[in-house]
N, C-alpha and C positions, 0 to 999 in steps of 0.2 A: 491398106485399110479398106473397110467396107465403104461403099458410097451408094447414094440413092440416085436413081434416074430422075432428073428434073425436067419439067416442061418449061417452054419459053413463055407461056402465057401468064405466068406469075412472076413478074420482075422483082417484087419485094422478096419473095422466097428465094429467088436466085441470088439476090444480094446478101441475104442472110447466110445462105450456104457458102458463098464466096468469102464472106467475112470470117466464118469459122475456119475454112481452109487456110486463109492468110494468117489468122491468129495462131493456128496450130503449127504452121510451118515456122513462124517467128519464135514460138515457144520452144519448139524442138531445137532450133538453132541456138537458143539462149540457155539451154540446160547447163548448169555449172558443172565443172569437172575438177576433181582434186588431183588428177594425175596428168602427166603428159604422155601422149601416145608414142610408144617406141617407134623409132624411124624405120626399123627393118621389118615391120609387120607386113604380111601379104597373105592373100587368100590362097587356098590350095588349088592346084591345077588339075589333078586327077580326080575323077568322080568318087573314088573310094578313099581319098585322103580326107583327113580331118584338119580343121584350121589349127593354127599354133595354139599352144596352151594359153597364151595371153588372151587371144581372141575368144577361145572357148570359154575360159573362166569369166571373161567380161560379159559374154552373152548369157551365160547361165545365171550370173549374178543379176543381170538386168531383168531377166524373166522372173526370177524368184523375188526380187525386190519390188517390182512394179506391177507385174501381171498375175503372179501366182495367187494373191489374196482373193481375186475375183474369178480367175480361171485356173483352179487347182487341177489341171489336166494330168499332171504327173505327180507321183508321191515324192515329196522332197527327200526323205531319208533313203528310200529305195533308189531313186534316180541318182543321187549324189554318190552313194556307195558303188553303184554300177559304173558310174562315170569314171571313178578312180580305180576301178578293178580291171586290169587288162584282160582278165579271163571271163568277164561277164559284162561287157560294155552294152549299152542300149543299142537298138537297131539303128543302122545308118539312116533309114527313112525317118525315124523319130528324131534323131539328132539334127538332120538337115531341116526338118520342119520346125523344130524348136528354134534353131539358129536363125532361120528366116524370119520367124515371128518376133524374136527378141531384137533382131537387127532394126526393125521398124521403130524401136524405142531407144536407139543408140545414136549418139552424135559422131561416132567414129567414121570418118569419111572413107576409110579403107573398106568398109562394108558396103559401099554404094557402087553400083555399076557406073553411075555418073556422079562424080564428087559434088557437083553443083545441084543435084536433085535428090533431096532426102527421101522422096518416094521410091527411089530405086534401091534403097538399103535392103540387103538380104536377097537380092535378085538371084545371085548365083546359087545360094542354098535352096531357094524356092524352086528353081528350074531343076536342080538335082533331085529334090524330093518328088516333083511331078514325074520325072523320068523313071524313078525307082518304083513308083506306086503300083503299076500293073503287076510287077513280080510279087508284091506283097499281098495282093488280093486273092491269091490262090487258096489261102487258109486263114481263118480268123485268128487274130492275135490282139492282145491288149495294146501293144505298142502301135499297131496299125490303126486302131481306133483313136488313140491319142494323136497320132500324126494327122489323121483326117480332120480332127477337130481343130488343130492348128491351121491346116490348109484352108478350112472353111472360114476362119477368121481373116486369112490373108487375101482371099479371092475378091477381086473387084467386080467380076462378072456375076450378076445375080443368079443366073442359071447354074453356073459352075459352083457357086457358093452353096446353093441348095443341093446340088448333086453330091458334093463332098459331105455335107451334113447328113443327107439321107443314107449314104454309104456307111457313115460312122454309126448311125442309129441301128441300121440293120445288122451290121457286124457285132455291135454290142448286144443285140438281142440273140444272135447266134451263140454268143458266149454266155448267155443267161445273166448278163449284168443287171437286168431289171428284176431279177429274182433274189430272194433271200438266200444267202450262201452260208448260213451258220452251220448247216449240217455237213459241209464239205471239209471241215477241220482245217481251214486255211489260217495262216498267221494273221494277227490283227492288222499289220501293215498292208497285207495284200487284200484283206477284206475292205479296208478303208480305201485302197486304190480303186477297187471295183465300184464302190459307192460314189467316189468322186468322179470317175469317168462317166457313170450313168447319169448322175445329176447334172453334170456339165452338159451332156447331150440334151437333157431335159430343159435346162435354162436356155441354151442356144436355140432349141426348137421353139420355145415360147417367144423369144426375142424376134426370130425370123417371122413367125406367124403374126406377131403384133405389128411389125413394120410393113409387112406386105399384105396384110388382111387375107392371107391364105390359111387353109386349115392346118392345124398342128398334126404331126404324124405320130406323136407319142400320146397315148391316152392314159389318163390318171389310173384307170382301172387295171392297166397292165403293169403298174409299178408296185411290186411287192418287195420292196427293199427299204431299209431304214435310211434316213437322211445322214449325211456325214456328221461325225461327232467330234472329230479333232479340229482344233483351231488352226487355220491355215495361215500361220504367221512365220515369215522367214526370219531366221535368227539374226540376220544382218548381212550386209554386203561384204564381199571380200575386198582385197586391196585394189581391185580394178573397178570398183563401183563408187558412186557418189553416196555418201552417208547422209541420207535425208530421212529423219525419223517421221517427218510429216507424211511419208508415204507408207509407213508400216501399217499393216492390216489391223483394224479394230476387231476385237473379239465379236463373234457371231455374224460377221459380215456376209459370208457366203450363205450361211443358214438363212439370213433374212432375205437375201436375193431369191433363194429357192421358195420361201413362203410367198413372196410377191409373184413369182412365176406360177405358183399354183392358182392364185387369184386370176392371173391372165387366162388360164385354162377355162375358168368359169365365165369370163367375159367373152371368150371366143365361142363357147357353147351357147351363150345368150344370143349372140348375133346370128348364129346358125338357126336357132329357133325363130328369130325374127324374120330371117330371109325365107324360111319355109312355112311361115305363118302358123306356128305350132302353139302360140298362146291363144287360149280360148276367148279372152276378153282383154280390154285395155287395162282393167284392174289387175289381172294376173301379170300383165306385161309390166305395169308400174311397180308391182310388188317385187318382181325379179330385179328390176333396175335398182330399187331402193336397197334390196338385200346386198347386191354387189357393191353399191356405194358404201354401205355400212361395213362390209368386209374390208374394204380399202382403208377406211378411217380407223377401224378397230386395229388393223395392223400398224398404222401410223402411231396411234396412241400407245401401243404396247411396246414400241421400240425402246431399248435401254437408252439411258441418258447420253451415252457417248456416241450414239448413232442418230440422235435428234439433230435437226437443222433449224436454226432461226436466222432469217435473212438479216444481214448487217444493215444498220440504219444509216451508216455513213459510207464514204467511198471505200471500195475494196482496196486493201493493202495486204502485204504478206502476213500481217498479224490477224487480219479478219477473214482471210480466205479459209473456207472449210476444207477438211481433208478431201482430196479428190475422190476417195472411195465413198465417203459419206455423200458427197455431191452427186456421184453417179447413182447411188442407191435412191436418192430422192428424185433425181431426174427420171429414173425408171418408174417410180411411183406416179409422178405427175403426167408422164406419158400415158400410162394406163388410165388415169383419171380422165384425161382429155379424150382418149379413144372411146371410153365408155359413154361419156355424156354428149359427145359431139353430134350424134344423129338426132338428139332430142332438143336441140336449141330452137329450131324453127322448122316449119313445114316445107320451106324452100330447099332444105338440105337434100341433096340427091340421094342420100342413104335413108331418108325418112320414108315411112309408109303410112297409109291412111289410118291404120289402127294403132299407131304409136301414140302413147300419152305425151302431151306437150308439157314438159316439166320446167317451170321457170327457174328452179335451182340449177338446172343443167347449164344455163348460160353463165350463172355465177361460178359453177364448178370449172367450166372451161376457161373463164377469165382468170380465175385463181391459178389454174394449171399453167396458162400462158405466161402469167407474171412470174411464177416461180421458175419455170423452165428458162425464161430469159435471164434471170439472176444467176441460176445455177450454171447455165452454159457460159455466161460471162466469167464466172469464177474459174471454170474448167479451162477456158482459153488461156488463163494465166499460169496454168499448171501443166507441164508438158506430158508426163506419163499418166494421164487420167484413166478412169475406170471404164468398164464395159467395152464399147467399141465406137469407132468414128461414125459408122452408119446409124447407130441408135441415137447418137446425139443429133445428127443431121435431121433424122426423122422427127425428133422432138422439136427442134428449132423451127422447122418448116411449118409444123402445125401451130406452133405458138405464133409465128408471123402471120399466118392466115387468121388466127383468132384476133390478133391486134388489129388487122385490117377490117375485120368484121365489126369490131367495137368502134373504130374511127368513123364508120358510116352512120353511127347513131349520134346525131348532132345535139341531142338533148341531155345526154348523160355525162356525168363527171368522168366515167370510165373512158369516154371518147378522148378527152383531153389527156388522160394518163397514158392511153395507148399511143397517142400521137407522140 
């Protein structure tokens, strides 16, 4: 899982991070299972060997059931047909990368390098994929881009994670995945595969840029390709997976994530202009801020009913928990909202500049975001295979914790009591 580097100066943030790690580990260990693990299962020993059919099917089902709705890196129909065709199997690099990724969401101890440490799940497949990678970089392939995207999600080291992502984006551009391919006469499934790979690169690029405050490497002007149009819903798990309809993908989910990611691009451009002092006046600055804020809330208001989220008024139970995908979508939204307004709360903020408009609603926006992030993150802690990635949730929780600490310092406000 992705992780964020934390400083020791903020003990509250450290405790918030540790709480998420503890809750996530407990949740992973508590995943219900409807099957008993066959006693004779074992991982392959040779680097070119594939795992047993039982392990393979379990990992494929795990990916498509829990992760595919948000990260449709492979095309379901094409991949499954290739997987069961001995004459056209997916590349070993892609298979090992997918198996490593899916292992992180499985409770099968046979997949762990250390049975007592869930974080070691899939280590064998990950090491194999990393060892194979140099040989697959000699020529651009769709499967190599897909494998790099999986590896970027698995990497804990921030530098290596960005490296895998950058390699995936550049290879995707070499394959012209960012361009319209209607004139190539490709089958519809292959055109959709190209769209999904590119837009997954795009969303991952925005997530990395948002959490690290570094420039995005994909520019909107370079994207001349339609958004994916197929609904990425897995038909259902096989015999080796847990049947939990709660995790099935709501329609339009990936599409809405992409629309939010486009707004992130506008937020990043805004801060670049601020840093380079390109706004001619504080009025122009405030107009830009207001426009981005309106874009976010217009997106929120236009969500279909099944993707809307209303916080539960009573204690969280299995009946009141939102879908983890819906929770992840709104967690992404409130993370963007907090990132946009945080520099405008007060002049003591280190990211504030003298020409920035001081906007009282920004404090209200950040307080709202912190409150919603806290509730959403709490609900996700109770749900093991939640959306997006661990690093994104940690980023949101850390900023929410800082916001709560900021509010507690105000001894005259009701919000101070609520934050405490």
